[in-house]
N, C-alpha and C positions, 0 to 999 in steps of 0.2 A: 147042391144045386148047380154049381159051376161045372161039375163033372158031367152033367146031362146037357147043359146048354152048349158048351163048346163042341162036343161031337155032333149035336144037331145042326149047329151053324155050319160046320164043315161039310156035313151031308148035303145041306141045302146049296152050299157053294158049288159042290161037285155036280149036283143035279141040274141047277139052273144057270150056273156060270157059263157053260158052253153055249147057251142060247144067245148070248150077247156077242159072240165071236163069229165072224163070217169067214169061214175057210175059203169060200169061193166068192171072188169079187166080180164074177162075170155078170153081165146084164144083157137081156134080150132087147134088141132095138127094132121097132116096127115103124115103117114110114108109110104114111097114108097121103099120097098125092095123086091118086087116080080118081076119075069122076065116078067110078062105081062104088067108091067108099071102102073098098077092101084094103086093109093095110098089108104091106109086104114086109117080110123080115129082111133087114139089111144084112148082107153077108160080106165078110171081109176076112183077110188073113190075120188081122189084129182086132180082137174082140173088144167091144165097149166094156168098161169096167167101172165099178163103184170105188171111188177113192175119196176119203174124207167126206162122206155123205153127198158126193157129187158124181153124176154120171159123166165119165170122160169117154169120148168116142174118137176114133181115128179121123183126122182132118179130111182125108180123101172121102170117107163115107159121108160125112156131113156135107161137104161141098158138092159132091155128085148128086146126092139125094135131095138137096135143097135147091139145086140149080145155080149155085154160086160159082163164079170164076175165081181162080186162084192165081196169084202172082207171087213168086218167091224172090227174095233178095238174099244177100248173105246173112242178114240178121233178123229179118222180119217176114211175115206172111201177110198178104193183103187179100181179103175176100171181098167180092163185089156182086151184088144182085139188085136189080131194079132201083138203082140210085142209092142203096145203102152200102156202106163200106165198113169193114172191120180190119184193123191192123193189130196183129198179135206178134209177140216175141216169146218163144219158148223160155220158160223159167221166170217170166215176168207176170205179176198179177195186175198189170195195167194194160188196158187196150185202148185204142183210139176208135171210136164209133162215130162215123160221119163228121170227123174233124174234132170231136170233143173227147177228152180223156175220161175213161171209166175204170173203176176198180173192179177186178174180177174176184169172186170168192174162191176160185180155184185156178191156179196158173197152168197154162199149157206146158206140156213136157214131152220129151222124146222117150219112147219105149220101143226097143227092138227095131230101131230105124223108122218108126212111125211117130208123127206128131199127134198127141192126144189133146183134145180140146174140150172145154166144158160145154156139153151138148145143149142144155137148156138156154144158156146165154146166147150161143150161136143161133139157135132156132128162133128165139124170141126177137133178136135183132132183125131177122129176116121175116118177121110177121107170121110165125108159125105158132100153133098151139102145142103144148107139151103136157102129156099125162104120164104119171109114174104110178104103177101098181104091181105089187108082187114081183119085183125085180124085172119088170117089163116096162120099157119106155115107148110110148107111141107119140110120134111127131106128125102132126097134121099140117099140111101145107097145101096151097092152091096148086092145081095142075099146072105144069110148065112144059115147055117144049124145048129140049136142048138144041 
C-alpha cells in the first residue's frame, strides 16, 4: 500500500505544487480618475509588483495619479493632498498619517532606484476606492486638476 501512496503523493505534488508559486510578480495598475469613468493603465519604468500578498507600486506613479504632492528629506518622504498627509520611511513599517502613527502591513522599500509603496494603504488614505481582481488593481479617485 505504501508503494502506491508515496508515488501518488509525489505525482500530485508535481502537478499541483507549481500552481502555488508565482513566477511573475508583476501586477497591472489601472487608475480611474476621469469623469467618463474609463480607467487608464498606469505606465512606468518600474512596474507595480506583488510582494507578500501586497501590491507595491512606485511612489512616483502613486503620487502623480492620485494628485499628491511629494516632499523628500534625507530620511523620509512626505505626501500631501487635500489636507491629508503621509510620512513614510523606506524600510520602516510605521507611517505617520495626519499626525498619528500607523502600522503598515508592508514597508516601503527601494528597488532599482525607485521607492515602492503599499498601494492600497496610500490610495485609501487619499480617499480612493481600490479593487483587486486577476492580478489587476483598479484605483478609483475623484477627478483632480494638477
